[in-house]
Each structure stands twice: as structure tokens, then as C-alpha cells.
C-alpha positions in Angstrom: -23.9 -124.6 22.2 -27.5 -125.9 21.9 -30.0 -123.9 24.0 -32.9 -125.9 25.5 -36.5 -124.9 25.2 -37.7 -124.2 28.7 -41.3 -123.1 28.1 -44.0 -123.4 25.5 -47.4 -121.8 25.1 -49.8 -122.9 22.4 -51.4 -120.1 20.4 -54.0 -120.1 17.6 -53.5 -121.8 14.3 -50.7 -124.2 15.1 -48.5 -121.5 16.5 -46.4 -121.8 19.6 -44.7 -119.3 21.8 -41.3 -120.7 22.7 -38.8 -119.6 25.4 -35.2 -120.9 25.4 -33.0 -121.2 28.4 -31.1 -118.0 27.4 -34.4 -116.0 27.4 -34.6 -115.9 23.6 -38.3 -116.2 22.8 -40.6 -116.0 19.9 -43.4 -117.5 17.9 -43.1 -120.4 15.5 -45.8 -121.5 13.1 -45.5 -125.3 13.3 -47.7 -125.7 10.2 -44.8 -124.2 8.2 -42.4 -126.9 9.5 -44.3 -130.1 9.3 -46.8 -132.1 7.2 -49.6 -133.4 9.4 -48.9 -137.1 8.5 -47.3 -140.0 10.3 -46.4 -139.2 13.9 -47.6 -135.6 13.3 -51.1 -136.6 12.1 -52.7 -136.3 15.6 -51.4 -132.7 15.8 -54.0 -131.7 13.1 -56.5 -131.8 16.0 -56.0 -128.4 17.6 -57.1 -129.7 21.0 -54.3 -132.3 20.8 -51.9 -129.8 19.4 -52.5 -127.6 22.4 -51.3 -130.5 24.7 -47.7 -129.7 23.8 -45.2 -129.9 26.6 -41.5 -129.3 27.1 -39.4 -132.5 27.6 -36.5 -131.3 29.8 -34.4 -134.3 28.9 -34.5 -133.5 25.2 -34.6 -129.8 25.6 -37.4 -129.5 23.1 -41.2 -129.7 22.7 -43.1 -132.9 22.4 -46.5 -134.5 22.5 -47.7 -137.7 24.2 -47.6 -139.7 21.0 -43.8 -139.3 20.8 -43.8 -136.4 18.2 -41.1 -133.9 18.9 -39.3 -131.2 16.9 -35.6 -130.4 16.6 -34.8 -127.5 18.9 -32.2 -126.2 16.5 -34.8 -125.9 13.8 -37.2 -124.2 16.2 -34.5 -121.7 17.3 -33.6 -120.9 13.7 -37.2 -120.0 13.1 -37.5 -117.9 16.3 -34.2 -116.1 15.3 -35.2 -115.8 11.6 -32.2 -117.7 10.4 -32.0 -119.4 7.0 -31.2 -122.9 6.0 -27.5 -122.3 5.6 -27.4 -120.9 9.2 -29.2 -124.0 10.4 -26.8 -126.4 8.7 -23.8 -124.5 10.1 -25.2 -124.6 13.6 -25.9 -128.4 13.3 -22.4 -129.0 12.1 -21.0 -127.1 15.1 -23.2 -129.0 17.5 -22.1 -132.4 16.3 -18.5 -131.6 15.3 -17.0 -133.5 18.2 -19.5 -136.4 18.1 -18.8 -139.8 16.7 -21.4 -142.4 15.7 -20.5 -144.4 18.8 -20.8 -141.4 21.2 -24.3 -140.6 19.7 -25.4 -144.2 20.2 -24.2 -144.1 23.8 -26.2 -140.9 24.4 -29.3 -142.4 22.8 -29.0 -145.6 24.9 -28.5 -143.7 28.1 -31.6 -141.6 27.3 -33.6 -144.7 26.6 -32.5 -146.4 29.8 -33.3 -143.4 32.0 -36.5 -143.5 33.9 -39.3 -141.6 32.2 -40.5 -138.9 34.6 -43.2 -137.6 32.5 
């Protein structure tokens, strides 16, 4: 089962301290995960990077420009899991989903009021 991120604290040099709903926590170096291009370009500015928040609807971290990161990827980094572990976890999370069910969830999320 996917565990949501419930707290984030920006640290130096593009690092974030993350806390998951099951109290697993750790530090992730975001510069190791992304290239600062496209939607992630504004994150190059460390003051903007530090404006990271938790989106409780998505269960992950995000910025005002719409940039967000997959909470499964972040958890694998916090737990020091490798790529194969990540792929296995992703397969388990979406094993019972169909394309239609995912579309329905996306549409419901998009239709929900934005409380941020």
C-alpha cells in the first residue's frame, strides 16, 4: 500500500527531509532525481525550491508551478531501495487498476475543489 508523505522540510543543497504517514522518514537529494529543466526549471532557484509543500490529495510533495514527484520514488530513496524494488512496488500498487479506473481517479481529482 502506498504511504503518503505527510511532512517536508527543505534543507541545504536541494535536499528535503520527508516524513511518511507510517513515520518512516529520511533525507532525499532531489538533485539526484531530476534535471532542472521544464517544469523543474524554477526549482533551480533555491528560494523557490524551499517553497515545497505537501499536497495531501496527492500524498506527495509539490511546488506552486505544478511540479511534483512520485511518492514511490521518494520512498525508495528514503529506504535505500534499488530500481528493481521500485518497479516491483509500482506493479503491486497498480496491479488491480485498469486504464478506465485510473482515468476516473484523475477526473475526480481534477474536479475536486483546490483547497491549496
